[in-house]
N, C-alpha and C positions, 0 to 999 in steps of 0.2 A: 663528399664524393670519395672513398676509400683510397690510400696510394696500393698499386701495384707495382710491382716490379714485373720486368720483359717477361720471365716464364710464365707467372700466374695471367699476365696480359694475353699472350698466345694460346694458353692454357694446352689440352691434350690432343688435342685433334689433329688437323693435319697442316695447322701451322706450327707445330711441336719439333721444335730442331732445327727453326730456321733463324734464333737469336743471331748464331754467328753470319750466316748472309745480310744480314739484315741490318748489323752492328757495322760488317765492312762495306757497307753502301751506306755508313751514315746515319743510321736508324736506331740510335743507341739506345731512346728511353722513351717512355708510354709517349709524352707528352709529343715529342717526335714523331714518333710510330703515327700517332692520330690525325698529322699535316697530310700523311701517302696520298698522295694523286692515283688516276685511276695511271698515268702516265708512269709514274713511278714505279707500278705495280709489273708493266708491261716489261721496264727495263728488267724487275728483279725478277722478271719470268717466271711469275706467280701462276700457277692454274687457275681456273674458274673458279672451281670448288675454294680454292686457296684467298682468292680475291673476297668471294661470297663471305668468306669467315670471319675476313679481317673487317670488314665492313659492315660485319654484324655487333663483334668487339668494340668498334669503336661506338656502333648506335649506343651499344647498351651500357658502355663503360661512361657515356655521356649523362645516362642517366639515373645513374648507381644501380645497375642491376647487372652487374659482371657474378652477380651466384648463380645465373640461371644460363650462363654465355654455353659449357660443358654440354648442357643438357639439349639447349637449344641447335648446337652444332651438331649432334649425333642425332637428332632429330631433321637432318638437311634443311633448316629454316635459313632464310634469306632475310632481308629486312624488309622485302616489297613483301613477301610471303608472311613474316612476323606483320605486319602492320596489316594484314588481311584477317588474321585470325581474331573469332570472338573472345570474348573478356570470360568467357564461362569454360572455353576451350585453352585456356592458357592460365589457369584456374586449377584446372583439373588435371590436366596433362604435363603442366612444371608445377604443381603446388603455389602458384604464386600465390603475394598476398593482394588484397583490394587494393591495398594502394601504391602497389607496385605494377598491376596491373593501370592503374589510370598513368603512369610515368609512360610505358612502355606508348600508349597512344599519347602523351603530349607533346605534339608537335606545332608548329603556327604555319601559316599558309605560307605555303613556294609555289614558284613559279616555273614553266619551264624551263628557265635558265639558270635556275637553283635546287634543283632536285636534291633529296639525300641532305638538305643544309636547314638547320633550326633557323627561323625566321620569326622575326616580329615585325611585321610591317605594318599592322595597324594600331595607333593611339587607343586606347580607351574613352570611351566616353568621360569627358570632364579633366581628361589628362593635364597634370601643371606640371610643366619643364621643367628641369631639373637643371638643367643647362640654360644658356642665354641666348637666344634665337634675336639675330640678326633687327633691329630697328625693335624690338619690342623690351620691357622691362620687367625686371623678375622681380622687383620688390623685394623690400629687406627683413629677412627672416632669421632669427638664432637658431645655431644647431646646437648647443649646448650653454652650460653657466657661465662660459668663460667669453672674451671676446671675440666675436671672428671673426675670420679671416676678411678684407674688403671685398664689398660685395659691389662687380660693374652694373651699372646699369641698360648698357650695352658694350657689343661686341668690340674687339679689339681694335684701332682703325688700320687700314691696309697699311699706309707708308711705314707704320710701326711694324710691320713684318717685312713687307718685300725686299731692304734691303738690306734685314741679316745674312751676315756670310757664316756657308757652311760647307760641311763638307761630306763627300758623297763615301761612307765608309764600305757599304756591299750594295747590291744592286737586287733586284727580287730575287729568290731565289728559282733557281730551276733544278732539275732531278740531279741529283749525282755529281754537283759541284760541289767545291770544297772551299770554309771559309777562307777566302784571300783579301784581309783588310785593305782597303787602300788608304792607308795613313796619309801619304805624302801626296794625295789627289789636290787639286788644284781649289782653292778655295770658289766659291761660285754667291751668286745674291740668290737669298731662297726663291725669288718670284719664280727661277728657271725651274726649281718642281713643279709648280701647276699653271705652267704656261701652257701647256696641251694638255693638261688633263686635270679634272676638279679634284682637291687629293683630301684626305681625310689624314692630319698628322696627331699624333701618340707623343705626347711629352711627356717622360717615363723620369722617377728620381735615377733607378741606376739600373742597370741589368741584370746586377745580382739578387736584385729583390724579389721576395716570393711574391709580391700582392702584386709588383709591377710583371711581374711574369706572367701569372695568371691571367692580368687583365691582358695583356699583349695577346696571351695564346686566345682566348675569348674572342675576341677583336677578329684576328688575323685568320681563325675558324671561318668568318662568313666573309670571307674572301672573295667566293664564287657570289655572294649577294651585291657586294661593291663593284666587282669586275662586269655585271651585268647592268650596273646602273652607270657605269664609265670612272668609275671612282679609282684613284690609286690609295695605296696604304704606306705611310712612311711613318717611323721610330724617328722621335728628336732624342738625342741622348746632349747629356752638358760637361760631361766627363769622360776621358778616351782611357780607359782600361782597356787594351786587346783582350786578353783572357778571358775578362767577362764579356766580352763583346761577343767571345767567340763560343761560350757557352749559352747563348743568348739567342743567337742567331744560327743555323735556322730552326734550332730546338724548342723553342717558345714564339719564336716570330720570322716571319719568310719572307717580309716585305723589305722594300728597302728600309737602312736606316742610314742616318747623317748625324754628323757632331757638330752641334752648334756651342762653341766656346766662348762666346761672348755672354752667351746666356737671353739671348733676345726673346726667346718663343718664351722663355719660362719668366723674363719681366713683362712680356704684354700680358702674360696671364694676371699680374698682379697690379695693372695699372701703372706701369714703369718700376717696379719694384720685386725685387726676389721676395715671395712668398714662402719661408721657412718655420718647419713642424718646430712646437716648445714640449721637447719630451715629456716634460710633467704634466703638463693640461692638454695637450694637444695626444697625447698616445695614453698614457700611464693611467690617466684619470679623466679620459674619454670613451664612454661605451660604445660607441660608434665605432672608433678606430678599434678596439681590440676584436667587435664581431666582425670589419673586416681582414682584420688579418686572420681570426680563425676558420673565414671561409676561404681564404686563400689558402691556407694549409692544408681543409679538407679538400681540395683539389689532388692531390698529391704530388704538387710541383715542389722541389729543393732548393732552397735559397742561400746567400751568406750577406756578411756584413762588410762586405771589401767594396769601398768608395763613397762619396761624399749624399748621405741620404737625407738630408734636412729639406732640402729644396723641395718645393711641391711642383709637380708637373700638373698635367690637364690634355685638352683635347680641341683641334681646329676641324672645322669645317670648310676648306676654303674652295670658293666657286673659281674656274677657267680662267686663264689670263688676267685682269687687272678687276675681274669680278666682288673683290671684297673678301672677309668673311661670312660666313652663312649662320655658322652657328660655333658656340664657345662652352667647354665645360672646364671647371676648375677645383682641381682637385682639393677641397677645406679642409678633409678630417683626410688623413694618413687611411688611404685605401677606397677612397671614392670614386666609382667610377662614372664614367658616361653610359649614361644606358643605352644600350644596344637600340631598341624602341625608338629612342629619339633620335639617334646618330643615321641610323637607316631611314624615317621618316626626311629629315632633314635634307639628307641624300635625295630619296626620292623625289622631293617640292625641288632640288635646284636641278634635276633633270626636265622634269616638266615643264620648270620655268625657261630651259635652255631650248627645247624643242618647241613650246609660244612663240618665243623670239626667232627662230627659225621659221616657223608656219609665217609669224608676223611681217618678217624680212622677205618671204616668197610672195606672200599678197599685197605688200606696198609695191617691189618692183611688179607683180602681174597689173595692179592696178594703172603702175607710171604706165606700161605698154600696151594696154587697152588706151589710155588716156591718149599717149601719141596716136596711135593710131588713126584714132576717132580725126583727130589734127589733120593729120595727113589725106585723110578720105575727104572731109571737109575743103581741102586744101584744092583735091583733084576735082571737086564737083565748082568750086569756083573758078577754076580755071577754065 
C-alpha cells in the first residue's frame, strides 16, 4: 500500500481544506484518520457528503486504489454505490484495470454488527493454525535453516498470567480525548483485565516499531468485529517511553494500553523465558523477516528505532474470568503476525462456548425446577 500524506489522502474534493480542522481534533495523519468513527465525524460537524467521501477514501486506501479516489468522489460514489457497480462499468467509467476491479470487491463476509469492516470469519477447508489453540498440539516445524524459537505444545497456563502486575497507561480511545498517560496509576493484577470481558492481548516489541504499528492498526481496525463478539482489545508494552506511547495511541491503536515491566506476558510466550531476536540470523539473513518488514513499510506508516526492540512479542486470546487462554501466537520471526482469520475464529468459538454454557445452565435450572415441581405434586397427592 502506497504512502500518502494527509493532503493526498483528502484529495481535491469536498474534504480539501479540512486538514487543519482534522489536525486540531487530533487526526493528524492518515493512519489516525482511518479509524475515525461516525461519532467522531459528528463531532467534527462533517456534512453527509464529506462523511461519504471520507468513508470512500478509507475503503480505497485499504485496497491500494487511491489513484481512483478523486474521480469516484466527483462521480458521487459512496462505498455502498461502489459495491453495487458492475465490473464492466468500473472498467469503462474509471479506466480501471482488471486486477484493480477485483480489489474493489475483495470483501469478506460481514454481519449487521460489522458493516463496512473487512472480516475473515471463515477458515478455509484444511486450514492449519499458525498459532496455538488451547489443548491442541502444533507440531514441530522449522522456520529457517537456523534454530527456531522454542515451540510450545499448548498455550501458557492460566496461573502464569493471572498474577502478573500491570499498570493501565491509557483507557480505550473516545472522540476528542487527548492522550494523558496514567504513568502513576496503581499496579493491578492482570486477571482484572479479563474479569468481566474476554480479552485479546497484543504484546508488542515497542510502540515505535513500524511493524508493531502496522500490526496494531490492522488488528484495531477490526474493533467492530471484536465488539460484536464481546471482546476487548489491549496492547501490552514491556518498556515505558512516554513520547513513544503518545505517538502510538491513538494514531495506530485506540484500545487500552498497559505496561508489563516485569515482562511476565513476554516470558509466558517463551515458556518461562524471554524470546530475543538475533540480529544476524533472525533479521539480516532471514527472508521471512525481511518480507514482513517490507510489508509493514508498504502500509505507508512511519516508525523509529527508539527503545528496546529485541524482545519478541505475540498475542493471547483469554476467556472471561478464570476461563484461561484459548489461543496464543508467538512472534517467531521479526514481524510474524497472528492471522486475523485465526483470532476471529477463536473469539467466535469462545462466544459460542459461552452461549452454550449459559444455555446448559438454564436447562439444568429448568430441569431442576420441573423435578422439584413433580416431587411437590406427588407429595400433595399422597397427602
